[in-house]
C-alpha positions, -999 to +999 in steps of 0.1 A: +570-237+388+588-207+404+607-218+435+633-191+440+627-171+471+641-141+490+661-149+521+663-131+554+700-128+549+694-108+517+670-086+535+695-081+564+724-073+540+701-046+523+694-031+557+658-041+555+658-064+585+661-042+616+664-052+653+651-030+681+616-023+696+589-015+671+552-007+672+539-024+640+510-009+621+489-037+635+494-022+669+515-052+680+550-048+693+581-067+680+619-068+683+622-072+645+610-050+616+613-056+579+615-023+560+610-037+525+615-002+510+652-004+519+655-037+500+634-023+470+655+010+469+679-008+446+660-011+412+678-043+404+666-059+436+631-045+431+630-059+395+642-093+408+616-094+436+588-084+412+598-111+387+600-137+415+566-127+429+551-126+394+563-162+389+547-173+421+514-156+411+515-174+377+520-207+396+487-200+414+470-203+380+446-174+388+452-152+356+446-117+370+440-087+347+451-061+372+476-056+400+466-035+430+487-025+460+481-002+490+502+029+493+527+034+505+545+001+513+531-019+484+537+006+456+572-004+444+567-042+446+532-040+431+545-019+402+573-044+396+550-074+398+526-057+373+555-050+350+567-086+351+532-099+345+526-073+317+495-060+335+482-026+345+488-014+381+467+009+403+468+016+441+448+024+471+456+050+497+443+061+530+423+093+531+408+106+563+416+072+579+397+053+552+412+031+525+401+042+491+411+039+454+436+066+445+418+095+428+414+088+390+417+050+393+388+027+387+381-010+386+361-026+358+331-047+369+342-083+374+379-073+369+402-102+381+427-086+406+458-097+425+466-076+456+503-073+462+517-061+495+552-057+509+547-073+543+517-092+557+515-094+595+478-095+605+465-088+570+443-059+581+455-035+554+451-062+527+416-069+539+408-032+536+421-032+501+399-063+492+368-045+506+375-014+486+380-034+454+350-055+459+328-024+466+341-010+433+330-041+415+363-060+412+370-096+420+401-103+440+415-137+428+448-139+448+470-122+473+508-119+472+535-103+494+572-101+496+571-111+532+546-132+552+551-127+590+515-137+598+525-171+612+501-188+587+508-204+554+478-186+538+464-158+560+438-150+533+421-184+529+402-193+508+420-169+485+453-183+472+484-165+485+521-165+476+550-149+495+587-147+487+598-150+524+581-163+555+594-152+588+583-161+623+593-131+645+576-129+679+550-102+684+533-091+715+502-071+726+515-038+741+505-049+777+525-081+774+556-068+756+589-078+773+607-049+756+583-024+771+588-041+805+626-036+801+621+001+792+635-002+757+624+029+737+599+021+710+598+032+673+568+034+650+580+027+615+558+022+585+532+043+567+499+032+583+486+048+615+486+024+645+451+010+651 
């Protein structure tokens, strides 16, 4: 079994764990943000993370035939996981506010798929990807991410899920955010429009 994980300290040293006042793509506010792209910017770290996540997926025993990630955040880690598993890789993207398969990509009917994300908070983007893949005839058999900040061991039950790092950073609805109440300027990082 694959038990090696990423640590928050590794993410912090890479500049990927940031402190401040952030509006997450879920619409929630937080004083912590994980910018996995900064961790993955080093190809050696990206390869290692992909290898570790691939090991965790193997441990799930689901035997996927395809790796799919949402653009933009999941692209690098998804590609590295696919490489480590020796599987093809495709991705979804947002067009006109709707999640869709990237032009030119297709899913075979019944294709066994693992969806790989960088960070899962509410799981909204991942569920959109699942919907697109199922509508295309695919069968999602597992979920995986570098970071799980959902506060749940498996935010996609009954689908199996594996993450390299679980963090429990506080999040707040905008109307209850103490950082807003203190007047701390807010940033909107990430690639998905706020819902």
